[in-house]
C-alpha positions as a Markdown table, in Angstrom:
| # | Residue | x | y | z |
|---|---|---|---|---|
| 1 | Met | 12.0 | -16.3 | -2.4 |
| 2 | Pro | 13.1 | -13.5 | -4.8 |
| 3 | Thr | 12.7 | -10.2 | -4.2 |
| 4 | Leu | 9.4 | -8.4 | -5.8 |
| 5 | Leu | 10.2 | -4.5 | -6.8 |
| 6 | Val | 7.1 | -2.9 | -7.2 |
| 7 | Lys | 7.5 | 0.8 | -8.5 |
| 8 | Gly | 4.8 | 3.5 | -7.8 |
| 9 | Ser | 4.1 | 6.1 | -5.2 |
| 10 | Phe | 2.7 | 6.9 | -1.8 |
| 11 | Lys | -0.7 | 9.0 | -1.5 |
| 12 | Val | -1.1 | 10.9 | 1.8 |
| 13 | Ser | -3.7 | 13.3 | 2.1 |
| 14 | Glu | -5.6 | 15.0 | 5.0 |
| 15 | Lys | -8.8 | 13.6 | 3.7 |
| 16 | Ala | -7.7 | 9.6 | 4.2 |
| 17 | Lys | -6.1 | 10.6 | 7.7 |
| 18 | Pro | -3.4 | 7.1 | 7.6 |
| 19 | Tyr | -2.6 | 5.7 | 10.7 |
| 20 | Gly | 1.0 | 5.7 | 11.5 |
| 21 | Asp | 1.7 | 2.6 | 10.1 |
| 22 | Thr | -0.4 | 2.3 | 7.3 |
| 23 | Val | -0.2 | 4.4 | 3.9 |
| 24 | Ser | -1.7 | 4.3 | 0.4 |
| 25 | Phe | 0.3 | 3.3 | -2.0 |
| 26 | Ile | 0.0 | 3.6 | -6.0 |
| 27 | Pro | 2.0 | 1.5 | -8.4 |
| 28 | Asp | 2.9 | 2.5 | -11.8 |
| 29 | Asn | 1.5 | -0.6 | -13.2 |
| 30 | Val | -1.9 | -1.3 | -11.5 |
| 31 | Ala | -1.3 | -5.4 | -13.0 |
| 32 | Asp | 1.7 | -5.3 | -10.3 |
| 33 | Trp | -0.9 | -6.1 | -7.6 |
| 34 | Lys | -1.2 | -9.4 | -8.9 |
| 35 | Leu | 2.6 | -10.0 | -8.5 |
| 36 | Val | 2.4 | -9.5 | -4.5 |
| 37 | Pro | 2.4 | -13.1 | -3.0 |
| 38 | Gly | -0.1 | -14.0 | -0.2 |
| 39 | Tyr | -3.3 | -16.3 | 0.7 |
| 40 | Lys | -5.6 | -12.9 | 0.1 |
| 41 | Pro | -5.1 | -10.9 | -3.2 |
| 42 | Ile | -5.2 | -7.4 | -2.8 |
| 43 | Leu | -8.3 | -5.3 | -4.4 |
| 44 | Pro | -7.3 | -2.2 | -5.3 |
| 45 | Ala | -9.7 | 0.8 | -5.7 |
| 46 | Ala | -11.0 | 2.4 | -8.8 |
| 47 | Asp | -8.2 | 4.5 | -9.1 |
| 48 | Gly | -5.5 | 1.2 | -8.5 |
| 49 | His | -4.6 | 2.6 | -4.8 |
| 50 | Ala | -4.1 | 0.0 | -1.8 |
| 51 | Asn | -3.6 | 0.7 | 1.9 |
| 52 | Ile | -0.3 | -1.2 | 2.8 |
| 53 | Arg | 1.2 | -1.8 | 6.2 |
| 54 | Leu | 4.5 | -1.1 | 6.8 |
| 55 | Glu | 6.0 | -3.8 | 9.2 |
| 56 | Gly | 8.3 | -2.9 | 12.0 |
| 57 | Ile | 6.9 | 0.5 | 12.0 |
| 58 | Asp | 5.8 | 1.6 | 15.4 |
| 59 | Ala | 4.2 | 5.4 | 15.1 |
| 60 | Leu | 2.0 | 7.2 | 16.6 |
| 61 | Glu | -1.5 | 6.8 | 15.8 |
| 62 | Thr | -3.3 | 10.1 | 13.6 |
| 63 | His | -6.5 | 10.2 | 15.2 |
């Protein structure tokens, strides 16, 4: 399987209160979400972000 690189930025705010292994990600091009493989398509929020879970990260919960 070829490697997929989606450029963008992570969005962390106190309002969102992310879990230790889940963060909000906004791609530079929102259409790139359609390139991500999987049986369940990613449905981004109105601003284009989606919460992604980082595998292999063992972090404490924030709340």
